[in-house]
C-alpha positions as CSV (number, residue, x, y, z in Angstrom):
1,X,0.0,-0.1,0.2
2,X,1.2,3.4,-0.8
3,X,2.2,5.7,2.0
4,X,2.5,9.0,0.1
5,X,0.6,11.0,-2.3
6,X,3.4,10.8,-5.1
7,X,3.3,6.8,-4.5
8,X,-0.4,6.7,-5.0
9,X,0.0,8.8,-8.2
10,X,2.9,6.6,-9.4
11,X,0.5,3.6,-8.8
12,X,-2.1,5.2,-11.0
13,X,0.3,6.3,-13.7
14,X,1.8,2.9,-13.9
15,X,-1.6,1.4,-14.2
16,X,-2.7,3.4,-17.0
17,X,0.5,2.8,-18.8
18,X,0.2,-0.8,-18.2
19,X,-3.3,-0.8,-19.7
20,X,-2.2,1.1,-22.7
21,X,0.8,-1.2,-23.4
22,X,-1.4,-4.4,-22.9
23,X,-4.1,-3.2,-25.2
24,X,-1.4,-2.2,-28.0
25,X,0.6,-5.4,-27.7
26,X,-2.5,-7.2,-28.1
27,X,-3.4,-5.4,-31.2
28,X,0.0,-5.9,-32.5
29,X,-0.3,-9.7,-32.0
30,X,-3.7,-9.7,-33.8
31,X,-2.2,-7.9,-36.9
32,X,0.5,-10.3,-37.0
33,X,-2.0,-13.2,-36.7
34,X,-4.2,-11.8,-39.6
35,X,-1.0,-11.6,-41.6
36,X,-0.1,-15.2,-40.9
37,X,-3.7,-16.3,-41.7
38,X,-3.6,-14.5,-45.0
39,X,-0.3,-16.1,-46.0
40,X,-1.9,-19.5,-45.4
41,X,-5.2,-18.9,-46.9
42,X,-4.8,-16.2,-49.6
43,X,-1.3,-15.6,-50.3
44,X,-2.1,-12.8,-52.8
45,X,-3.4,-10.8,-49.9
46,X,-0.5,-11.4,-47.8
47,X,1.8,-8.6,-48.7
48,X,-0.7,-5.9,-47.7
49,X,-1.2,-7.6,-44.4
50,X,2.5,-7.7,-44.1
51,X,2.8,-4.0,-44.6
52,X,0.3,-3.5,-41.9
53,X,2.3,-5.9,-39.5
54,X,5.6,-4.0,-40.1
55,X,3.9,-0.6,-39.6
56,X,2.5,-1.8,-36.2
57,X,5.9,-3.3,-35.2
58,X,7.7,-0.1,-36.0
59,X,5.1,2.0,-34.0
60,X,5.4,-0.3,-31.0
61,X,9.2,-0.2,-31.1
62,X,9.0,3.5,-31.2
63,X,6.5,3.9,-28.4
64,X,8.9,1.4,-26.3
65,X,6.2,-1.2,-26.1
66,X,8.5,-3.7,-27.7
67,X,12.5,-3.5,-28.1
68,X,13.7,-2.3,-31.5
69,X,15.8,-5.3,-31.9
70,X,12.8,-7.6,-31.3
71,X,10.8,-5.6,-33.8
72,X,13.5,-5.9,-36.3
73,X,13.7,-9.8,-35.7
74,X,10.0,-10.2,-36.1
75,X,9.9,-8.0,-39.4
76,X,12.7,-10.3,-40.8
77,X,11.0,-13.5,-39.9
78,X,7.5,-12.3,-41.2
79,X,9.1,-11.2,-44.6
80,X,11.2,-14.3,-44.7
81,X,8.1,-16.4,-44.7
82,X,6.4,-14.4,-47.3
83,X,9.6,-15.0,-49.5
84,X,9.3,-18.8,-48.8
85,X,5.8,-18.7,-50.0
86,X,6.6,-17.2,-53.4
C-alpha cells in the first residue's frame, strides 16, 4: 500500500501505462496473426497484411512497447515467411 501522495500517483500512472501497453501489444499480435492467416489462406493478400504488420511493429518499437531489436527480428521473420511462399 502506498504511504505518500506521490506513491499513490505513481501507482495510478503505472496502471494507466500498463493498460495502454497491454492493449497495444494485443492489437500488434492480432495484426501479425491476420498476416499469418492471410499467408496460409490467400497468399495474394499477404503482402498488404505484411505492410500493416511491419507498420504496427515499427510503431510499437518507437513507443517502447517492444524493443527495437525484437521488432526488427519479427519483421525479418515475417518477410522471410512471405518469400518462402513465393
